[in-house]
C-alpha positions in Angstrom: 0.0 0.0 0.0 3.0 2.3 0.3 3.7 4.5 -2.7 6.8 6.5 -3.5 6.5 9.0 -6.3 9.7 10.8 -7.6 9.9 13.9 -9.7 12.4 16.5 -10.8 14.7 14.4 -13.1 15.7 15.6 -16.5 18.5 16.7 -18.8 21.0 19.2 -17.6 24.4 20.4 -18.8 27.5 19.8 -16.7 27.7 22.3 -13.9 23.9 22.7 -13.7 21.5 21.8 -11.0 18.4 19.7 -10.4 16.1 19.2 -7.5 14.6 15.8 -7.0 11.5 15.3 -4.8 9.9 12.1 -3.5 6.6 11.9 -1.7 5.6 8.8 0.3 2.0 7.9 1.0 0.1 4.9 2.3 0.4 2.8 5.4 3.7 4.0 6.7 5.0 3.2 10.2 8.1 4.3 12.1 10.2 5.8 9.3 13.9 5.2 9.9 15.3 7.0 6.9 14.3 8.3 3.5 16.9 8.8 0.8 18.1 8.4 -2.7 20.0 5.7 -4.5 21.1 5.7 -8.2 21.9 3.2 -10.8 23.9 3.9 -13.9 24.0 1.5 -16.9 26.2 -1.4 -16.2 26.7 -0.5 -12.5 25.2 -1.6 -9.2 22.7 0.5 -7.4 24.5 2.8 -5.0 23.8 5.1 -2.1 23.6 8.8 -2.9 22.2 10.2 0.4 19.8 9.3 3.2 18.3 11.4 6.0 16.8 10.2 9.3 13.8 11.6 11.1 15.9 14.0 13.2 17.5 15.4 10.0 20.8 13.7 10.3 22.1 13.2 6.7 24.4 10.5 5.3 26.1 11.1 2.0 28.1 9.1 -0.5 31.6 10.5 -1.0 30.6 11.4 -4.6 27.8 13.5 -3.3 29.5 15.4 -0.5 29.9 19.1 -1.2 27.6 19.1 -4.2 24.3 17.5 -3.1 22.1 18.4 -0.2 19.3 16.1 1.1 16.4 17.5 3.1 13.0 16.3 4.2 9.6 17.5 5.3 8.5 15.0 7.9 4.9 16.2 8.0 4.6 15.5 4.3 6.7 12.3 4.3 8.7 14.0 1.5 12.4 13.9 0.8 14.4 16.2 -1.5 17.8 16.1 -3.2 19.3 19.3 -4.3 22.0 18.5 -6.8 24.5 21.2 -7.8 27.5 21.2 -10.0 26.3 18.1 -11.8 28.8 16.0 -13.6 28.3 13.5 -16.5 29.2 10.7 -14.1 26.0 11.6 -12.1 23.9 10.3 -15.0 21.8 7.5 -13.7 18.3 6.6 -12.7 17.7 7.9 -9.2 15.5 5.9 -6.9 13.7 7.1 -3.8 14.0 4.8 -0.8 11.9 4.6 2.3 13.1 2.5 5.2 10.3 1.8 7.7 8.4 -0.8 9.6 5.8 -2.7 7.7 3.4 -2.8 10.7 3.3 -0.9 14.0 4.5 -4.1 15.8 7.3 -5.0 13.4 10.8 -5.3 15.0 12.6 -4.9 11.7 12.4 -2.4 8.9 11.7 -2.8 5.2 12.9 -0.9 2.1 10.3 0.5 -0.2 11.4 1.9 -3.6 10.1 4.3 -6.1 10.0 3.8 -9.8 13.0 6.0 -10.5 13.6 9.2 -12.3 16.2 9.7 -15.0 18.9 12.3 -14.5 21.1 12.9 -17.6 24.1 15.3 -17.4 25.6 16.3 -20.7 29.1 17.6 -21.2 
């Protein structure tokens, strides 16, 4: 019943910026983190950034200094501001929600969005 809907991807020149958004809805319990992962052709899906419910971020080294993750807890929405984009940032970006599946669950579950394409040209 959980849905994650991403938006904000597109085509941008190197050095440009994009802002990704992801809104979560449905039966969501005890969110641990929300965040962004990406997958480029021929590569494994990799962490970009996550943020917990007290706004502590975690960034991949490739994102540090260029990307900023933020969230609106009341809206169950996470954002990724991407600045100084590079061609190597080209990938499908997936929103991730790590949360309990039921109120009584002792472990958490990863929900995924459909992905939004980010293409950076040189």
